[in-house]
C-alpha positions in Angstrom: -32.7 69.8 -139.3 -31.0 71.1 -142.5 -33.6 69.4 -144.5 -36.4 70.8 -142.6 -34.9 74.4 -143.2 -34.6 73.8 -146.9 -38.3 72.6 -147.0 -39.4 75.7 -145.1 -37.3 78.0 -147.3 -38.8 76.5 -150.4 -42.5 76.8 -149.0 -41.8 80.5 -148.2 -40.7 81.1 -151.7 -43.8 79.3 -153.1 -46.1 81.4 -150.9 -44.4 84.5 -151.8 -44.9 83.9 -155.5 -48.4 82.6 -155.0 -49.5 85.8 -153.0 -47.2 88.5 -154.3 -47.1 88.0 -158.0 -50.1 89.1 -160.2 -52.4 86.8 -162.2 -51.2 86.1 -165.5 -54.6 85.7 -167.1 -57.2 88.0 -166.5 -61.0 87.6 -167.3 -62.6 90.6 -169.3 -65.5 91.7 -167.3 -68.8 91.5 -168.8 -70.5 94.9 -167.6 -73.9 93.9 -169.4 -74.5 90.7 -167.4 -73.2 92.5 -164.3 -75.8 95.3 -164.4 -78.6 92.7 -164.7 -77.3 90.7 -161.6 -76.7 93.9 -159.6 -80.0 95.3 -160.3 -81.5 92.0 -159.2 -79.6 91.9 -156.1 -80.3 95.5 -155.2 -84.1 94.8 -155.5 -83.7 91.6 -153.3 -81.7 93.6 -150.7 -84.3 96.4 -150.7 -87.3 93.9 -150.1 -85.3 91.7 -147.7 -87.8 88.9 -148.2 -85.8 86.3 -150.0 -84.8 83.1 -148.0 -81.3 82.6 -146.4 -80.4 80.1 -149.1 -81.5 82.6 -151.8 -79.2 85.4 -150.6 -76.3 83.0 -150.2 -76.5 81.9 -153.9 -76.8 85.7 -154.9 -73.8 86.4 -152.8 -71.9 83.7 -154.4 -72.9 85.1 -157.9 -71.9 88.7 -157.0 -68.7 87.5 -155.3 -67.5 86.0 -158.6 -68.2 89.2 -160.5 -66.0 91.1 -157.7 -63.1 88.8 -158.1 -63.2 89.6 -161.8 -63.4 93.3 -161.1 -60.6 93.3 -158.6 -58.3 91.7 -161.2 -59.6 94.1 -163.9 -58.4 97.2 -161.8 -54.9 96.4 -162.8 -55.4 96.4 -166.5 -52.8 98.6 -168.2 -51.1 99.2 -164.9 -47.4 99.1 -166.4 -48.2 101.1 -169.2 -49.9 103.7 -166.9 -46.9 103.7 -164.7 -44.6 104.5 -167.7 -46.6 107.2 -169.0 -47.0 108.8 -165.6 -43.2 108.8 -165.2 -42.9 110.3 -168.6 -45.2 113.1 -167.5 -43.4 113.6 -164.4 -40.2 113.9 -166.3 -41.8 117.1 -168.2 -41.9 118.9 -164.9 -44.9 120.7 -163.3 -47.2 122.3 -165.6 -46.9 126.1 -165.8 -49.0 128.4 -163.8 -51.7 130.4 -165.2 -50.5 133.3 -167.3 -47.2 131.6 -168.0 -46.2 130.1 -171.5 -44.6 126.7 -172.1 -42.5 125.6 -175.0 -44.9 124.4 -177.8 -43.1 121.0 -178.1 -43.4 120.2 -174.4 -47.0 121.5 -174.2 -48.1 119.2 -177.1 -46.3 116.2 -175.6 -47.9 117.0 -172.2 -51.2 116.9 -173.7 -50.6 113.8 -175.6 -49.4 112.0 -172.6 -52.4 113.3 -170.7 -54.7 111.9 -173.2 -53.3 108.5 -173.4 -53.3 108.2 -169.5 -56.9 109.2 -169.6 -57.8 106.5 -172.3 -55.8 103.8 -170.6 -57.2 104.5 -167.1 -60.7 104.3 -168.2 -61.0 100.4 -168.1 -59.4 100.4 -164.5 -61.7 103.2 -163.3 -64.7 101.3 -164.6 -63.6 98.1 -162.9 -63.0 100.0 -159.7 -66.5 101.5 -159.6 -68.1 98.0 -160.3 -65.9 96.4 -157.6 -67.2 99.2 -155.1 -70.8 98.5 -156.0 -70.4 94.6 -155.8 -68.5 95.0 -152.4 -71.3 97.3 -151.1 -74.0 94.7 -152.2 -72.1 91.9 -150.6 -71.9 93.9 -147.3 -75.7 94.5 -147.3 -76.5 90.9 -147.7 -74.0 89.8 -145.0 -75.8 92.3 -142.7 -79.2 90.9 -143.6 -78.1 87.4 -142.8 -76.4 88.4 -139.5 -79.5 90.2 -138.5 -81.6 87.1 -139.2 -79.1 84.8 -137.2 -79.3 87.2 -134.2 -83.1 87.3 -134.3 -83.3 83.6 -134.5 -81.0 83.2 -131.5 -83.0 85.7 -129.4 -86.5 84.3 -130.4 -88.5 82.5 -127.7 -90.4 79.6 -128.5 -92.7 77.2 -126.8 -91.8 75.5 -123.5 -92.5 71.9 -122.2 -95.4 73.2 -120.2 -97.2 74.3 -123.4 -100.1 72.1 -124.8 -98.8 72.5 -128.4 -95.6 70.5 -127.5 -97.5 67.6 -126.3 -100.1 67.8 -129.1 -97.7 68.5 -132.2 -94.6 66.5 -131.3 -96.3 62.9 -131.0 -98.5 63.8 -134.2 -95.5 65.0 -136.3 -93.2 62.2 -135.2 -95.9 59.6 -135.9 -96.4 61.2 -139.4 -92.7 60.8 -140.1 -92.7 57.2 -139.0 -95.9 56.4 -141.2 -94.3 58.4 -144.1 -91.2 56.3 -143.8 -93.1 52.9 -143.4 -95.3 54.0 -146.6 -92.2 54.6 -148.5 -90.9 51.0 -147.8 -94.3 49.6 -148.7 -94.5 51.5 -151.9 -91.0 50.2 -152.9 -92.2 46.6 -152.3 -95.5 47.2 -154.0 -94.2 48.6 -157.4 -91.5 46.0 -157.7 -88.5 48.6 -157.9 -86.8 47.3 -154.6 -86.8 43.7 -155.6 -85.5 44.5 -159.0 -82.8 46.8 -157.6 -81.7 44.3 -155.0 -81.3 41.6 -157.7 -79.5 43.9 -159.9 -77.0 45.0 -157.1 -76.7 41.9 -155.0 -73.1 41.0 -155.8 -71.9 44.7 -154.9 -74.2 44.7 -151.8 -72.9 41.7 -150.6 -69.4 42.8 -151.0 -70.2 46.2 -149.2 -71.9 44.3 -146.4 -68.9 42.1 -145.8 -66.6 45.2 -145.9 -68.9 46.8 -143.4 -69.0 43.8 -140.9 -65.1 43.4 -141.0 -64.4 47.2 -140.8 -66.9 47.9 -138.0 -66.9 44.8 -135.9 -63.6 43.2 -136.3 -61.1 45.6 -137.7 -61.5 48.2 -134.9 -60.7 45.6 -132.2 -57.7 44.5 -134.3 -56.4 48.0 -134.6 -56.9 48.6 -130.7 -54.7 45.4 -130.0 -52.1 46.5 -132.6 -51.9 50.1 -131.1 -51.6 48.7 -127.7 -48.8 46.2 -128.7 -46.7 49.0 -130.3 -47.1 51.3 -127.6 -46.1 48.6 -125.0 -42.8 48.1 -127.0 -41.1 51.1 -125.2 -41.4 54.7 -124.5 -39.4 56.1 -127.4 -40.7 59.0 -129.6 -40.8 56.9 -132.6 -43.0 54.2 -131.0 -45.3 56.9 -129.8 -45.6 58.3 -133.4 -46.3 54.9 -134.6 -49.0 54.2 -132.1 -50.6 57.4 -132.9 -50.7 56.9 -136.8 -52.2 53.6 -136.4 -54.8 54.9 -133.7 -56.0 57.3 -136.6 -57.3 54.1 -138.4 -59.6 53.5 -135.3 -61.5 56.4 -136.8 -61.3 55.9 -140.5 -61.8 52.2 -140.8 -65.1 52.0 -138.8 -66.4 55.2 -140.7 -65.6 53.5 -144.0 -67.2 50.6 -142.8 -70.5 52.5 -141.9 -70.2 54.3 -145.3 -70.0 50.8 -147.0 -73.1 49.8 -145.0 -75.0 52.8 -145.8 -74.3 52.4 -149.6 -75.2 48.7 -149.5 -78.6 49.5 -147.8 -79.2 52.2 -150.4 -78.6 50.1 -153.3 -81.3 47.7 -152.2 -83.9 50.3 -152.8 -86.2 49.2 -149.9 -86.5 52.1 -147.6 -88.1 54.8 -149.4 -87.2 58.6 -149.0 -87.2 58.7 -145.2 -85.3 55.6 -144.6 -82.8 56.6 -147.4 -82.3 60.0 -145.4 -81.6 58.3 -142.2 -79.5 55.7 -143.7 -77.3 58.5 -145.4 -76.7 59.9 -142.2 -75.0 56.8 -140.8 -71.4 57.8 -141.6 -71.6 61.1 -139.9 -73.3 59.5 -136.8 -70.6 57.0 -136.8 -67.8 59.6 -137.1 -69.2 61.3 -134.1 -69.0 58.2 -132.0 -65.7 56.8 -133.1 -64.1 60.3 -132.8 -65.3 60.2 -129.3 -63.9 56.8 -128.5 -60.6 57.8 -130.1 -60.5 61.0 -127.9 -61.2 59.1 -124.8 -58.5 56.6 -125.5 -55.9 59.2 -126.1 -56.9 61.5 -123.4 -57.3 58.7 -120.8 -55.1 55.9 -122.2 -55.2 52.5 -120.6 -51.4 52.1 -121.1 -49.1 54.0 -118.8 -46.6 54.5 -121.8 -49.1 56.8 -123.6 -48.6 60.4 -122.6 -51.9 62.2 -121.8 -52.1 66.0 -122.1 -54.3 65.9 -119.0 -52.9 65.0 -115.5 -56.3 63.5 -114.2 -56.3 60.7 -111.5 -56.3 57.4 -113.2 -59.2 56.4 -110.8 -61.3 58.7 -112.8 -60.4 57.3 -116.2 -63.3 54.9 -116.6 -66.0 57.5 -115.9 -64.3 60.0 -118.0 -64.3 57.5 -121.0 -67.9 56.8 -120.5 -68.8 60.5 -120.5 -66.7 61.4 -123.5 -68.2 58.5 -125.6 -71.8 59.2 -124.4 -71.4 62.7 -125.5 -70.3 61.5 -129.0 -73.6 59.4 -129.0 -75.7 62.5 -128.0 -74.0 64.6 -130.5 -74.7 62.3 -133.2 -78.5 61.8 -132.2 -78.6 65.5 -132.1 -77.4 65.8 -135.7 -79.9 63.2 -136.8 -82.8 65.1 -134.9 -81.7 68.3 -136.8 -81.8 66.4 -140.2 -85.4 65.2 -139.5 -86.6 68.7 -138.4 -85.0 70.3 -141.4 -86.2 67.7 -143.8 -89.9 67.4 -142.6 -90.3 71.1 -141.7 -91.3 70.4 -138.0 -93.0 73.2 -135.9 -91.3 75.0 -133.0 -93.4 72.8 -130.7 -92.2 69.6 -132.2 -88.6 70.7 -132.2 -88.9 71.3 -128.4 -90.1 67.8 -127.9 -87.5 66.3 -130.1 -84.3 68.3 -129.5 -84.7 69.7 -125.9 -84.2 66.5 -124.1 -81.0 65.8 -125.9 -79.8 69.3 -125.2 -80.5 68.8 -121.5 -78.6 65.4 -121.7 -75.8 67.2 -123.5 -75.6 70.1 -120.9 -75.3 67.4 -118.1 -72.4 65.5 -119.8 -70.7 68.8 -120.7 -70.9 69.8 -116.9 -69.4 66.5 -116.1 -66.5 67.0 -118.3 -65.9 70.5 -116.8 -65.8 68.9 -113.3 -63.5 66.5 -114.6 -61.2 69.0 -116.2 -61.1 70.8 -112.9 -59.0 67.8 -111.4 -56.2 68.6 -113.8 -53.2 69.5 -112.0 -49.8 71.3 -113.2 -46.9 69.1 -113.5 -44.4 69.1 -110.7 -41.0 70.6 -111.4 -37.6 69.1 -110.4 -37.6 71.3 -107.4 -40.8 69.7 -106.1 -43.1 72.9 -107.0 -46.1 73.1 -109.3 -45.5 75.6 -111.9 -48.6 76.3 -114.1 -48.1 76.7 -117.7 -50.4 78.5 -120.4 -51.9 75.0 -121.1 -52.6 74.5 -117.4 -54.3 77.9 -117.1 -56.3 77.1 -120.3 -57.6 73.8 -119.2 -58.9 75.6 -115.8 -60.6 78.3 -118.0 -62.2 75.6 -120.1 -63.4 73.7 -117.0 -65.1 76.8 -115.8 -66.7 77.6 -119.0 -67.9 74.0 -119.5 -69.7 74.0 -116.2 -71.2 77.3 -116.8 -72.5 76.4 -120.3 -73.7 73.1 -118.9 -76.1 75.0 -116.6 -76.9 77.9 -118.7 -77.7 76.1 -122.1 -80.3 73.7 -121.0 -81.9 76.4 -118.8 -82.1 78.5 -121.9 -83.8 75.7 -123.9 -86.3 75.1 -120.9 -87.2 78.6 -120.7 -88.1 78.6 -124.6 -84.8 79.7 -126.1 -84.1 76.6 -128.0 -81.8 78.1 -130.7 -79.7 79.9 -128.3 -79.4 76.5 -126.3 -78.2 74.7 -129.3 -75.9 77.5 -130.1 -74.4 77.1 -126.7 -74.2 73.5 -125.8 -73.1 71.8 -129.0 -70.4 74.4 -130.1 -68.9 74.0 -126.5 -68.7 70.4 -126.9 -67.3 70.7 -130.4 -64.7 73.3 -129.1 -63.6 71.1 -126.2 -63.1 68.2 -128.7 -60.9 70.5 -131.0 -59.0 71.7 -128.0 -58.3 68.0 -127.1 -57.3 67.3 -130.7 -54.9 70.2 -130.6 -53.3 69.0 -127.3 -52.8 65.6 -128.7 -51.2 67.3 -131.9 -49.0 69.3 -129.9 -47.5 66.2 -128.3 -47.2 64.5 -131.8 -45.1 67.6 -132.9 -42.9 67.2 -130.1 -42.3 63.6 -131.0 -41.5 64.5 -134.5 -39.1 67.0 -133.4 -37.4 64.5 -131.2 -37.4 61.9 -134.2 -36.4 64.1 -136.9 -34.1 66.5 -135.1 -32.6 63.6 -133.2 -32.7 65.6 -129.9 -32.6 64.2 -126.4 -35.4 66.5 -125.2 -38.0 69.0 -126.6 -38.4 71.2 -123.4 -35.6 73.7 -124.3 -36.4 73.9 -128.0 -38.3 76.8 -129.9 -39.5 74.5 -132.8 -42.3 72.7 -130.8 -43.6 76.0 -129.3 -43.8 77.5 -132.9 -45.6 74.4 -134.0 -48.1 74.6 -131.3 -48.6 78.4 -132.1 -49.1 77.4 -135.9 -51.7 75.0 -134.7 -53.7 77.4 -132.9 -53.5 79.9 -135.5 -54.7 77.4 -138.1 -57.6 76.3 -135.9 -59.0 79.9 -135.6 -61.2 79.5 -138.8 -62.5 76.0 -137.5 -63.5 77.7 -134.3 -65.2 80.4 -136.0 -67.1 77.9 -138.0 -68.2 76.0 -134.7 -69.4 79.2 -133.2 -71.7 80.1 -136.2 -69.5 82.0 -138.6 -70.5 81.0 -142.2 -67.9 80.1 -144.8 -68.9 83.3 -146.7 -67.9 85.4 -143.6 -64.6 83.7 -143.6 -64.0 84.1 -147.2 -64.8 87.8 -147.0 -62.4 88.1 -144.2 -59.7 86.2 -146.2 -60.4 88.6 -149.2 -59.8 91.6 -146.9 -56.7 90.1 -145.6 -55.3 89.3 -149.0 -56.2 92.9 -150.4 -54.4 94.4 -147.3 -54.6 97.3 -145.2 -54.0 100.6 -146.7 -52.1 103.0 -144.3 -51.4 106.3 -145.9 -50.1 105.6 -149.4 -48.8 101.9 -148.3 -50.8 98.9 -148.5 -49.8 96.1 -146.3 -51.0 92.7 -147.5 -49.9 89.1 -146.6 -48.0 88.8 -149.8 -45.9 91.9 -149.1 -45.2 90.9 -145.6 -44.2 87.3 -146.7 -41.8 89.1 -149.4 -40.5 91.5 -146.7 -39.7 88.5 -144.5 -38.1 86.1 -147.3 -35.9 89.1 -148.6 -34.7 90.0 -145.3 -34.1 86.3 -144.3 -31.9 86.0 -147.5 -30.1 89.1 -146.8 -29.5 88.3 -143.2 -28.2 84.8 -144.4 -25.9 86.3 -146.9 -24.6 88.8 -144.2 -23.8 86.0 -141.9 -22.1 84.1 -144.7 -19.9 87.1 -145.6 -19.0 87.5 -141.9 -18.1 83.8 -141.6 -15.9 84.0 -144.7 -14.1 87.2 -143.3 -13.6 85.7 -140.0 -12.2 82.4 -141.1 -10.8 82.8 -144.4 -9.8 86.6 -145.2 -9.0 88.5 -142.1 -6.7 85.9 -140.6 -4.4 86.4 -143.6 -4.1 90.1 -143.0 -2.0 92.1 -140.6 -5.0 93.3 -138.4 -4.9 92.1 -134.7 -8.0 90.2 -133.2 -9.6 93.2 -132.0 -9.5 94.7 -135.7 -10.8 91.7 -137.2 -13.6 91.5 -134.8 -14.4 95.2 -135.4 -14.5 94.6 -139.3 -16.8 91.5 -138.8 -19.1 93.5 -136.6 -19.1 96.5 -138.9 -20.0 94.3 -141.9 -22.9 92.5 -140.0 -24.4 95.9 -139.0 -24.2 97.2 -142.5 -25.6 94.1 -144.0 -28.5 93.9 -141.7 -29.3 97.6 -142.4 -29.3 97.0 -146.3 -31.2 93.9 -146.0 -33.9 95.6 -144.0 -33.9 98.4 -146.5 -34.0 96.3 -149.5 -36.8 94.2 -147.9 -38.9 97.2 -146.9 -38.5 98.7 -150.5 -39.2 95.3 -152.2 -42.5 94.9 -150.2 -43.8 98.4 -151.5 -43.6 100.2 -148.1 -43.2 103.7 -148.7 -39.9 104.8 -146.9 -41.3 108.5 -146.5 -43.9 107.2 -144.0 -41.1 105.5 -142.1 -38.9 108.7 -142.2 -42.2 110.5 -140.6 -42.3 107.9 -138.0 -38.7 108.1 -137.3 -38.9 111.9 -137.0 -41.6 111.4 -134.5 -39.5 108.8 -132.5 -36.5 111.2 -132.5 -38.4 113.3 -130.1 -39.0 110.4 -127.8 -35.2 109.5 -128.2 -34.2 113.0 -127.2 -36.0 112.7 -123.9 -36.4 109.0 -122.9 -33.8 107.1 -124.8 -30.7 109.3 -124.2 -28.7 106.6 -122.5 -29.5 104.0 -125.1 -28.5 106.2 -128.1 -25.4 107.4 -126.1 -24.2 103.6 -125.6 -25.3 103.0 -129.2 -22.9 105.7 -130.5 -20.2 104.9 -127.9 -20.3 101.3 -129.2 -19.8 102.4 -132.8 -16.9 104.7 -131.6 -15.3 101.6 -129.8 -15.7 99.5 -133.0 -14.1 102.2 -135.1 -11.4 103.7 -133.0 -10.6 100.3 -131.1 -9.2 101.8 -127.8 -10.0 98.5 -126.4 -10.6 95.2 -128.2 -11.6 91.8 -127.3 -9.0 89.9 -125.4 -7.6 93.1 -123.8 -7.1 93.1 -120.0 -8.7 96.3 -118.8 -9.7 97.8 -115.5 -12.8 100.2 -115.4 -15.0 101.5 -112.6 -13.4 99.2 -110.0 -13.8 96.0 -112.4 -10.8 94.4 -113.9 -10.9 91.4 -116.5 -10.5 90.5 -120.0 -12.8 91.9 -122.6 -15.0 89.1 -124.2 -17.2 90.8 -126.2 -18.2 94.4 -127.6 -21.7 95.1 -128.8 -23.3 98.3 -129.9 -24.9 98.6 -126.5 -22.6 97.3 -124.0 -19.2 95.5 -123.4 -18.8 92.2 -121.5 -15.8 91.7 -119.6 -14.7 88.4 -117.8 -13.1 89.0 -114.2 -10.6 86.9 -112.8 -13.4 85.4 -110.6 -14.9 83.9 -113.8 -18.0 86.2 -113.6 -19.3 88.4 -116.4 -19.6 92.2 -116.0 -21.7 94.2 -118.4 -20.5 97.7 -118.7 -22.3 100.4 -120.8 -20.2 101.6 -123.7 -20.7 105.3 -122.6 -18.8 104.5 -119.4 -15.8 103.2 -121.5 -15.7 106.3 -123.7 -16.4 109.1 -121.2 -14.7 107.2 -118.0 -11.2 106.3 -117.1 -10.2 102.9 -118.4 -6.8 101.2 -117.9 -5.8 98.8 -120.8 -2.9 96.7 -119.6 -2.7 95.0 -123.1 -3.5 97.6 -125.6 -1.3 97.1 -128.6 1.0 94.6 -127.1 1.2 92.3 -124.1 4.5 93.9 -122.6 4.0 95.2 -119.0 5.9 95.8 -115.8 6.0 93.9 -112.6 7.1 95.3 -109.3 8.1 93.2 -106.2 8.9 94.8 -103.0 10.8 93.2 -100.2 12.3 94.4 -96.9 15.5 93.2 -95.1 16.5 93.8 -91.5 18.7 96.8 -90.6 22.5 95.8 -90.7 22.1 93.7 -93.8 24.6 94.1 -96.7 22.7 96.2 -99.1 24.8 95.2 -102.1 24.4 91.7 -101.4 20.7 92.1 -101.3 20.8 94.0 -104.6 22.9 91.2 -106.3 20.7 88.4 -105.2 17.6 90.2 -106.3 19.1 91.1 -109.6 20.1 87.4 -110.2 16.5 86.4 -109.3 14.9 88.7 -111.9 17.3 87.9 -114.6 16.7 84.0 -114.1 13.0 84.5 -114.7 12.1 83.6 -118.2 9.3 86.0 -118.6 11.6 89.0 -117.7 13.2 90.8 -120.7 16.8 91.6 -120.6 16.4 94.7 -123.0 15.7 96.7 -120.9 17.3 94.8 -117.9 15.5 94.6 -114.7 16.2 97.3 -112.1 16.8 96.9 -108.4 15.8 99.9 -106.5 16.9 100.5 -103.0 13.7 102.7 -101.9 14.8 103.8 -98.5 14.8 103.3 -94.8 11.5 102.0 -93.4 10.3 102.0 -89.9 11.1 98.3 -89.5 13.3 97.2 -92.5 15.4 98.4 -95.5 13.0 98.5 -98.4 13.9 97.2 -102.0 11.9 96.7 -105.2 12.6 94.5 -108.1 11.2 96.4 -111.2 11.2 94.4 -114.5 9.6 94.3 -117.9 7.6 91.2 -118.8 7.1 89.6 -122.1 3.5 89.1 -121.3 1.9 91.1 -118.6 -0.8 88.5 -118.3 1.6 86.3 -116.4 2.4 89.1 -113.9 0.9 87.2 -110.9 2.7 84.0 -111.7 5.9 85.9 -112.0 5.6 87.9 -108.8 4.8 84.5 -106.9 8.0 82.8 -108.3 10.1 85.8 -107.7 8.9 85.8 -104.0 9.5 81.9 -103.6 13.2 82.5 -105.0 13.8 85.5 -102.7 12.7 83.4 -99.6 15.1 80.6 -100.7 18.1 82.8 -101.5 17.7 84.9 -98.4 17.4 81.8 -96.2 20.6 80.5 -97.9 22.6 83.9 -97.3 21.2 84.3 -93.9 19.4 87.5 -94.7 16.5 88.2 -92.4 13.2 89.5 -93.6 11.9 91.4 -90.6 8.3 91.8 -89.5 6.9 94.6 -87.4 7.7 94.5 -83.5 6.4 97.0 -81.0 7.8 97.5 -77.2 5.6 99.1 -74.6 7.6 101.4 -72.2 6.0 102.5 -68.7 6.9 105.9 -67.4 6.1 105.2 -63.7 6.2 101.5 -62.9 6.7 102.2 -59.0 3.4 104.1 -58.6 1.5 101.3 -60.6 3.1 98.6 -58.4 2.2 100.6 -55.1 -1.6 100.8 -56.4 -1.5 97.2 -57.3 -0.3 96.1 -53.7 -2.9 98.2 -52.0 -5.7 96.8 -54.0 -4.6 93.4 -53.2 -4.4 94.0 -49.6 -7.9 95.5 -49.5 -9.2 92.4 -51.2 -7.8 90.1 -48.7 -9.1 92.2 -45.6 -12.5 93.0 -46.9 -14.4 96.3 -47.0 -16.3 97.3 -43.7 -18.6 99.2 -45.7 -19.4 96.5 -47.8 -19.9 94.1 -44.9 -22.3 96.5 -43.1 -24.4 97.0 -46.3 -24.4 93.3 -46.7 -25.8 92.6 -43.2 -28.4 95.2 -43.3 -29.7 94.0 -46.6 -30.0 90.3 -45.2 -31.9 91.6 -42.1 -34.2 93.7 -44.0 
């Protein structure tokens, strides 16, 4: 882990230098060439007739100029800052009608002239940058409008006659052109000549293709299976994952070798070469789908799948995923043919719509499969859905919805919209699957590198997963139709930063702020550790004072680190002051208790009426102070429970501190003896017991107090000063044991409460009792009559 922290620190420093420091070399703008390009671009934008490719090329050319102008705005910036500081040092210009010293006036005029001359190149670059940025925005708007119009455009459907007329004709034309190309290659003799010249290379490439595509893939599958079956450790899982990546790379390289070998023969003409060149991409779609199926639905029980789908559905799931990869590859090939031959809309419907319908069906099946995913069962036997589980359920619903809507839109004539729904949805599901697999890989890497027993309670895998999803954002954007220029424009905006008032917040400034604050925080912790372990123990400060000093250094260090980091990042502190002033109103109304506790915490750390380790009683709670923070204080009771007490209660309330300054305290042990006992003997025994206890001090000596004549006993108390009041209960218990033993030996009785009951008229009570007994024996006539009448009724 220290190695990982060191690498992360160096990466942060490198990114800070890359983003925060200005470029050393700046290209001088060629405004003549820029005017020519800008005028041509403005005419093209006004006409809006150029093709998309022409607009993209023009945008790339203007973007290069814009980068030059962005750098040129900082020309003479250091010198201008110096001159403006000199001008500000002269003070404000005199008001109208007031005179200024001749020397100061001349100097002010000279400085103003220099500032005007030096600022001219930057102003010119700023104007050109604004013009270029505006043209780029207009080009992007045109391209977005065209994409939106293409998505909403309705074309022919399967019931149109043009589809059944144009599709066979255009497809037949393509086949004929491909055949003619091959025939021409043989007719002019170039094919045979190319084949003879490149025969050794072709043979080697074909051998590589056969081994890589036919045999190597199977060998790799067997090797991965053997490694994964060796055990269930994180290192073995990582090894199996790394080897499994070759199941994609090796076959695709084999197809690339096959494609190159076929192209070197020169036999296939233009159309044949176009299809052959597409072979590696087609293979990548298929082998990536096979790899995903193997990782998501593994044959070995050792491999952990991110999906909890019943194993009985694994075979059908693998078939669906691999078939989807084949359909996507065929769709890419069909799109290439349509673009190269310029097929009509009707031909595209006949060629591409069946693939869209099949892809939608497969997408719907995948969505149904994802709906079988269940959350993992916790140790208590309950299912607790996580964020990933909820995401899988959402993706299941979206896949089933798009699986219906996409093909339906294509059947109704919206072929572009159908393509823009179905294929990006499949690609997004594949990317989500890859991310889920990589998250498990990150967990395994953490277990191996960090040598941890479990990654469930660690923050590192979670941060890695968040970083993966953030990094995948641009890929998702590209999948769903965003162009590379759109992403580049967004990145340019992010790098330039957002201006709020007089402050510009950019990634470089934020990273610089984080790095400087992290360094300041680390230095603060280092100083605190040095004070706590090496410096303060050698002083005369008690434990509470040492804790207060360490805490104060921590608060001051963190405050200074934050202040330096904010200033270094270029954030205007006056803006922060305005925000703080606005927050003070809210503090006055809603945060009174928090602020009161904060101030009370500072008072506790400075005055130290209580310190860590003190035995205190406050608000009915008694225990040892374990921690004092700026908001609250934590005490540990004798029941080993923690009680959090707001600091304001410790300052404004009544607190009893039994160990403030020292641990000396008093113990009181009460005892009673029976009436008639020799009180002097009792006093002597109690004094001997108190003086014999090792925790009782002899200066001052213990006192035996005859408290008085109680209702049942003669009451005495042992009052003694203890060296450590924390032992008061143990001392009281030992003294009570000693009192019981010594009193038993001396025949001294310890009375307990007794009560006698005196009856004032026992004779009358006796007569009443005898009368009641005689009446019960004879029976009551009234009762007998009522009983018979009741029976007769």
